[in-house]
C-alpha positions, 0 to 999 in steps of 0.5 A, a space after each residue: 620701702 620708699 624705693 618700691 613705692 616711688 616707681 609705683 606712685 609714678 606709674 599710677 600717676 601716669 595712668 590717671 593722667 592718660 585716663 584724664 586725657 582720654 576722657 577730655 579728647 573723647 567726644 561726649 554724647 552731645 558732640 558725637 557724630 550722628 545721622 540727622 534723625 537719630 535724636 531730637 534736636 533742640 536749641 543748644 545742641 551740638 554735633 555733626 547732626 546739627 551741621 547736617 541740619 544746617 546744611 539741609 536748612 540752607 539747601 531748603 532755602 533757609 541760609 544757615 551757617 554750618 557751625 554744628 551749634 544749634 543757636 538762635 539763627 538755627 532756631 529761627 530758620 527751623 521755625 521759619 521752615 516749620 511755619 512754611 510747611 504747616 508744621 508745629 512751630 516749636 523750633 524742635 527738630 524731631 522725625 517729622 521736621 527731619 523728613 520734611 527737610 530731606 524731602 524739600 532739599 532733595 526736590 530743590 536739588 533735582 530742580 537745580 540738576 534739571 536746570 543745569 541740564 538745560 531743562 530749567 524753569 525760567 521766566 519768559 524773557 530771561 533768555 532768548 528761545 530757540 528750537 531745541 530748548 526746554 523749560 518752564 519759559 517754553 511752556 509760557 511761550 506755547 501758552 502765549 502762542 495759543 492765546 494769540 490764536 496759534 494753537 500750540 501744545 504746551 509741553 515745554 519743548 521748543 520743537 518743530 511745531 513750536 518753531 513753525 508757530 513762532 514764525 507764523 506769529 512773527 509774520 502776522 505782526 510784522 516781525 522778523 520771521 526767524 523763529 527766534 523768540 527774543 525781546 521783541 517777539 516776547 513783548 509782542 506776545 505779551 501785549 497782544 494776548 489776553 489771559 493764557 490757559 483757558 479752554 472756556 467760552 470767550 469772554 471780552 477783556 474787561 477794563 480795570 478788573 479781571 473776570 471769571 470764565 465758566 471753566 474757572 480761569 480768569 480774563 485779564 483787564 484789557 488795560 492791565 500791565 503785561 506783568 499782571 497779564 503774566 500773573 493771570 496767565 500763570 494762575 490759569 495754568 495751575 487754577 485747578 491743580 490739587 493742593 499738595 503740601 510743599 508743592 511748588 517749592 524747589 521746582 516750578 512745575 509740580 503735580 500740585 501746589 500749596 498756598 505760597 507755592 501757588 502765589 509764587 508760581 503766579 507772581 513768577 509768571 508775571 516776572 515779579 519773583 525768581 524763587 519760590 517763597 513761603 508764606 512767612 517770607 512773603 511777610 517782608 517781600 515787596 512793599 508794605 500795603 495794598 497794591 494798585 493791581 496786586 496785593 499779597 495777604 500773608 501770615 505765618 500760616 497762609 498766603 493768597 493774593 488779589 489780582 485785578 479784583 480777583 482772589 487767588 487762593 487755595 482756601 475756598 477753591 472749588 476747584 479753581 483757585 480764582 474766586 470772585 468773593 473776598 475774605 477777611 484780611 484780619 490777621 494778614 499782612 498786606 504786601 505788593 510788588 513795587 509799581 503794581 
């Protein structure tokens, strides 16, 4: 009997061992590969969808190690993203947060692709501008030419008309009339000009304090640094653009802008930032306290700024973001760019 039972026992043990090994190697539901959005993600979760989440957070501007484990850093970045995009800040990645991440990441990818193809958005001064170039900095150039009395369509394309107007400006100011916009031409454009983007009635430049035109655009103080004039010029370009949730994040030129997107755009026009920041990120940007020329007031849910005595704020815009009346700063952190 024992000679019959022994082989059967050995076979049974082999079957049991194989079953245990298969169970150990098989992925659990938590570790299984999922498409982001198949389940709601919480701290402590693991899996392929957590890796996808971390990748999308990184692509949306919140650098997150791609480890497949929903740990403390991933939680912090999820909350930062939710706060910046006016969502419930619970650190839980449900359908709404997943959709928003995909949208913002795709927007940033399109902007990067556009930049690689020569149509990128740069601050005027990041590169020498010539005929045939495109981008946000070309739009800024065209805006500066217009406010310096050389009317130029603002289309972001450095075509023959822009080239001819650059040469006109250069001749008028004793510069080499080669149609190439290098550092000397750029600085002269900034120094000579007032505030760009206005179609309102002429207003003489004030001293020390910006003023409002009837069309809602602002006039920079005559004694303001070039960077402050650049902020006001950029603010004028989007002063009456609609409020769009997430607008201005991932690309500089957008159909509308949210609060932090508006502040980012204007600061970029002055050469003071090179990437869009959300309201939470502005809380640690620059230097603490009020600035001489510009102060950003920010908290996790909203950001606005005061530039040369005028408030630039999506809240209260009617329709212009530029407003002469101030608001309570209670609950806000004050930050400013160093030196300004």
